[in-house]
C-alpha positions in Angstrom: -53.7 160.5 -55.2 -51.9 158.6 -56.8 -52.8 155.4 -58.2 -52.0 151.8 -56.8 -50.0 149.8 -59.1 -49.6 146.0 -58.8 -46.1 146.1 -59.7 -46.0 141.8 -59.9 -48.8 141.1 -62.3 -46.4 139.6 -64.7 -44.7 137.5 -61.8 -45.8 133.7 -61.6 -43.7 133.9 -58.3 -42.5 130.0 -59.8 -39.3 128.6 -60.7 -38.0 129.1 -64.2 -35.1 129.0 -66.1 -32.9 131.4 -67.0 -32.7 133.2 -70.2 -29.5 133.3 -72.6 -28.8 136.2 -71.4 -29.0 138.5 -67.9 -28.1 141.8 -66.9 -26.0 143.1 -63.9 -26.1 146.9 -63.2 -23.4 148.6 -61.1 -22.1 152.3 -60.4 -18.9 150.8 -61.8 -17.5 150.4 -64.9 -14.6 148.7 -65.1 -16.0 145.2 -63.8 -13.7 142.5 -65.7 -15.2 139.8 -63.3 -18.5 139.8 -61.1 -18.2 138.1 -57.6 -20.4 136.2 -55.6 -20.9 138.5 -52.5 -23.4 139.4 -49.5 -25.1 142.7 -49.6 -28.7 144.2 -51.3 -30.9 141.3 -51.1 -33.7 141.0 -53.0 -36.9 141.1 -50.7 -35.2 142.8 -48.0 -33.4 139.2 -46.3 -31.1 139.7 -44.2 -27.4 140.1 -45.9 -25.5 138.1 -42.9 -27.4 135.1 -43.0 -27.7 134.9 -47.0 -24.8 132.5 -48.9 -23.0 134.8 -51.5 -24.2 135.2 -54.7 -24.3 137.7 -57.8 -27.8 138.9 -58.4 -28.7 139.7 -62.2 -32.1 140.6 -63.9 -33.9 139.3 -67.2 -34.6 142.8 -68.1 -32.0 145.3 -68.4 -34.6 148.2 -67.2 -35.0 145.8 -64.3 -31.2 145.4 -63.7 -30.4 149.0 -64.2 -32.7 150.3 -61.8 -30.5 148.2 -59.3 -27.7 150.0 -60.7 -27.3 152.4 -56.9 -28.5 151.7 -53.3 -32.1 152.2 -52.2 -34.7 150.5 -50.6 -38.7 149.9 -50.5 -38.6 151.3 -46.8 -37.6 154.7 -48.5 -40.9 154.6 -50.4 -39.0 153.6 -54.2 -41.1 151.2 -55.8 -39.9 148.9 -58.9 -41.6 146.0 -60.8 -42.9 145.0 -64.0 -46.5 145.3 -65.4 -47.4 144.6 -68.9 -43.8 143.6 -70.1 -42.6 147.1 -69.0 -40.0 148.3 -66.4 -42.5 151.2 -63.9 -39.2 152.1 -61.0 -41.5 154.7 -58.7 -39.4 157.1 -56.8 -39.8 159.5 -53.8 -39.6 163.2 -56.0 -37.2 164.2 -52.6 -35.2 161.5 -53.6 -34.5 162.2 -57.0 -31.1 163.3 -57.4 -29.9 159.6 -56.5 -30.7 158.2 -59.8 -28.1 161.3 -61.4 -25.5 158.8 -60.6 -23.8 156.7 -63.7 -24.3 153.5 -63.9 -23.0 150.7 -66.2 -25.1 147.8 -67.2 -23.3 144.4 -67.9 -25.0 141.7 -70.1 -24.3 138.2 -68.9 -24.2 134.9 -70.2 -27.8 133.4 -68.1 -26.1 130.0 -68.2 -25.1 128.8 -63.9 -28.0 131.4 -62.9 -30.7 130.3 -61.1 -34.0 131.9 -60.6 -34.5 133.6 -57.3 -37.3 132.2 -55.0 -38.9 134.5 -52.7 -38.3 137.6 -54.5 -41.5 139.4 -55.4 -41.3 140.2 -58.9 -40.2 137.2 -60.7 -37.2 138.8 -62.5 -34.4 138.3 -60.4 -31.7 135.2 -61.0 -28.8 134.2 -59.2 -25.2 132.4 -59.5 -22.9 131.6 -56.8 -20.4 131.5 -59.6 -17.9 134.1 -60.8 -19.1 135.5 -63.7 -17.4 137.2 -66.9 -19.8 139.8 -68.8 -19.9 139.9 -72.4 -21.0 143.5 -72.6 -21.3 146.6 -71.2 -23.0 149.5 -72.0 -22.2 153.0 -69.7 -25.3 156.0 -69.1 -24.8 159.1 -67.4 -27.6 158.5 -65.4 -30.0 155.8 -63.7 -32.5 157.2 -65.3 -31.1 157.8 -68.4 -30.0 153.4 -68.4 -34.0 152.8 -67.3 -35.6 154.8 -70.3 -33.2 153.5 -72.9 -34.5 150.4 -72.4 -38.0 150.7 -72.2 -38.8 151.3 -69.0 -40.0 154.3 -67.1 -39.2 156.4 -64.2 -41.9 158.1 -61.9 -41.2 160.8 -59.4 -44.0 161.1 -57.1 -44.8 162.8 -53.6 -45.7 159.8 -50.9 -47.9 162.4 -49.0 -50.1 162.4 -52.4 -50.1 158.6 -52.3 -52.5 158.2 -48.9 
């Protein structure tokens, strides 16, 4: 049986200022400028009703976990516990993390805290953003671990 983890203990859930740099991950390594888009919306909101935004995280390992499509409804769990990123992945979906990922460093100016996103580590911008740096990784897991995070694989039937 797996221990239940409070994935949001670091989150004050109050608005905070964007740091000097934020991070965005993508399966594409040739991004010259990130443009606001509708798409994967933190918290599961309907993308069709949301404004077009660029999302980024204040922790690079947290951003790296967003470098491929996934959903909480699939059993993925992402949080920051005691300052460390923990990404729990159903063992049967382990292969999804095998794709290359690129982590972009972005200037924090122009980003604002994403209200209503439960982890407290997501920021958004309605403006185009040019990366200042990009780092490439062979897999999503490699990127998360490079930045000090942990990937934990589990069997959902053992979590009950």
